[in-house]
C-alpha positions in Angstrom: 55.9 61.9 107.8 54.4 58.5 108.0 57.6 56.5 106.8 59.4 58.3 109.7 56.8 57.3 112.3 56.9 53.9 110.9 60.8 53.7 111.5 60.3 55.2 114.9 57.8 52.5 115.9 60.3 49.8 114.8 63.2 51.4 116.4 61.4 51.6 119.8 60.5 47.9 119.5 64.3 47.1 119.0 65.2 49.1 122.0 62.5 47.3 124.1 63.5 43.9 123.0 67.0 44.5 124.0 66.0 45.4 127.6 67.2 43.3 130.6 64.9 43.8 133.6 65.2 41.0 136.2 64.3 41.1 139.7 66.6 39.9 142.8 66.1 36.5 144.2 64.5 36.0 147.6 66.9 35.0 150.3 66.5 31.4 151.1 66.9 32.2 154.7 63.6 34.2 154.7 61.6 31.6 153.0 58.6 30.1 155.0 60.1 26.6 154.2 63.7 27.5 155.1 64.0 25.0 157.7 62.7 22.4 155.5 65.2 23.1 152.8 68.2 23.1 155.3 70.6 20.0 155.8 73.4 20.3 158.4 76.8 18.7 159.1 79.7 19.6 161.4 77.9 22.9 162.4 77.4 23.9 158.6 74.0 24.6 157.3 73.3 24.3 153.5 70.2 25.4 151.9 69.7 25.3 148.0 67.0 26.0 145.4 67.3 25.1 142.0 65.5 27.4 139.7 63.7 25.4 137.1 60.3 27.3 136.6 59.9 29.2 133.4 58.0 31.8 135.2 60.6 32.2 138.0 63.4 32.2 135.4 61.6 34.9 133.6 61.2 37.2 136.8 64.7 36.5 138.2 66.7 36.5 134.9 64.3 37.9 132.3 64.8 34.7 130.1 64.9 31.1 130.4 68.4 29.8 131.2 67.4 26.1 130.7 67.1 27.0 126.8 70.8 27.7 126.9 71.6 24.5 128.8 72.3 26.4 132.0 70.7 25.3 135.4 70.9 28.2 138.1 70.9 27.0 141.7 70.5 29.5 144.7 72.8 28.5 147.6 73.0 29.6 151.2 75.9 28.4 153.4 75.9 29.3 157.1 78.9 28.6 159.1 78.0 27.8 162.8 81.3 26.2 163.8 84.0 27.7 166.0 86.4 28.1 163.1 86.5 29.7 159.7 85.3 27.6 156.8 87.5 27.3 153.8 85.8 27.1 150.5 87.2 27.1 147.2 86.1 27.5 143.6 85.4 23.8 143.5 83.5 23.9 146.7 80.1 23.1 145.1 79.3 20.2 142.8 76.2 18.8 140.9 75.8 15.2 140.1 73.0 13.9 137.9 71.0 10.7 138.4 73.5 8.4 137.2 76.5 10.0 139.3 77.9 11.9 136.4 79.3 15.5 137.3 77.8 18.4 135.6 80.4 21.1 134.6 80.2 24.2 136.7 79.9 27.3 134.5 81.9 30.4 135.4 80.0 33.7 135.4 82.0 34.7 132.3 80.9 31.6 130.5 77.2 32.3 131.6 77.4 36.0 130.4 79.1 34.9 127.0 76.2 32.5 126.3 73.6 35.1 127.3 74.9 38.2 125.7 72.7 39.8 123.0 74.1 39.5 119.6 75.5 42.7 118.2 75.4 41.4 114.8 71.8 40.4 115.1 71.0 44.1 116.1 73.0 45.4 113.0 71.0 43.1 110.8 67.9 44.8 112.1 69.5 48.3 111.7 70.7 47.5 108.2 67.1 46.6 107.2 66.1 50.0 108.5 69.1 52.0 107.4 72.1 53.3 109.3 69.8 55.5 111.3 68.3 52.3 113.1 71.5 50.4 113.3 73.7 52.7 115.4 71.1 53.3 118.2 70.3 49.6 118.4 73.9 48.4 118.6 74.5 50.9 121.3 71.5 49.8 123.3 72.6 46.1 123.1 76.1 47.0 124.2 74.5 48.6 127.4 72.2 45.6 127.7 75.4 43.3 127.7 76.9 45.4 130.3 73.8 45.0 132.6 73.7 41.3 132.2 77.4 41.0 133.1 76.9 43.3 136.2 73.8 41.2 137.2 75.3 38.1 137.1 78.6 39.0 138.8 77.1 40.7 141.6 74.6 37.7 142.3 77.1 35.0 142.1 78.1 32.7 145.0 81.3 34.0 146.5 83.4 31.0 147.4 86.1 32.1 149.9 86.8 31.8 153.8 83.6 32.1 155.6 84.2 33.6 159.1 82.5 32.0 162.2 79.0 32.9 162.5 78.5 34.4 159.1 76.8 33.2 155.9 77.1 33.4 152.2 74.3 33.3 149.5 74.3 33.5 145.7 73.8 31.8 142.5 75.8 29.0 141.0 75.4 27.9 137.4 75.9 24.4 135.9 75.7 23.1 132.4 73.2 20.5 131.8 71.8 18.2 128.9 69.0 19.9 126.9 66.7 16.7 127.4 66.8 16.9 131.0 63.1 17.6 132.4 63.4 16.6 136.0 66.0 16.5 138.8 64.9 13.6 140.8 67.8 11.5 141.8 70.3 14.4 141.5 72.6 15.4 144.2 74.2 18.8 145.1 77.4 18.6 147.0 79.3 21.2 149.1 83.0 20.3 149.6 84.8 22.2 152.5 87.7 22.0 154.7 88.2 22.7 158.6 90.9 22.8 160.9 89.6 19.6 162.9 89.2 17.8 159.5 92.3 18.1 157.5 90.8 16.2 154.5 88.1 17.5 152.4 84.4 16.8 153.5 81.5 16.6 151.6 77.8 17.6 152.6 75.4 16.2 150.0 71.9 17.7 149.4 69.3 15.4 147.6 67.4 17.0 145.0 63.8 16.1 143.8 60.9 17.4 141.6 61.1 19.1 138.3 
């Protein structure tokens, strides 16, 4: 009986370790400092909030994304112009303090980096016997699906933005491991309007750590 109880306790630990329980981010437009975070150009309002605090990361993502070389940025774009705003998948850009471009990561790439390891679970299960391996692997598979769903539903939608509407979501960038502060970094929104046939750029200076 005692060996069985021991296996049960270890199994429950494995299940709990493979959980993914983040919360939703707070809309930037609802923050007390919303006006302070806003920059405007051509009737377009832009608000962003890089997420670098480990405590906030734990609450929003259930893990430290910076440990994977991923910087999440919450973005809100409001179209107050008199024409639809054309955005593309390259509409957002992050420049470091030396004007180098940080690669934007697609949601699929982010998910691949963050997925729980099936083989790590099987390794744990093998140490416990087949009874532990199968439930653990199933649980990790379910967690992977939750992770993929979470990031895909919260990612910024870059498409045509109708007049008087807004879009808000997360954008992810790949950054070097040694980065500890964002002073001197710049976020850029690139867009096109009927009155401006060429691509326009709205910069947003970052500061702090």
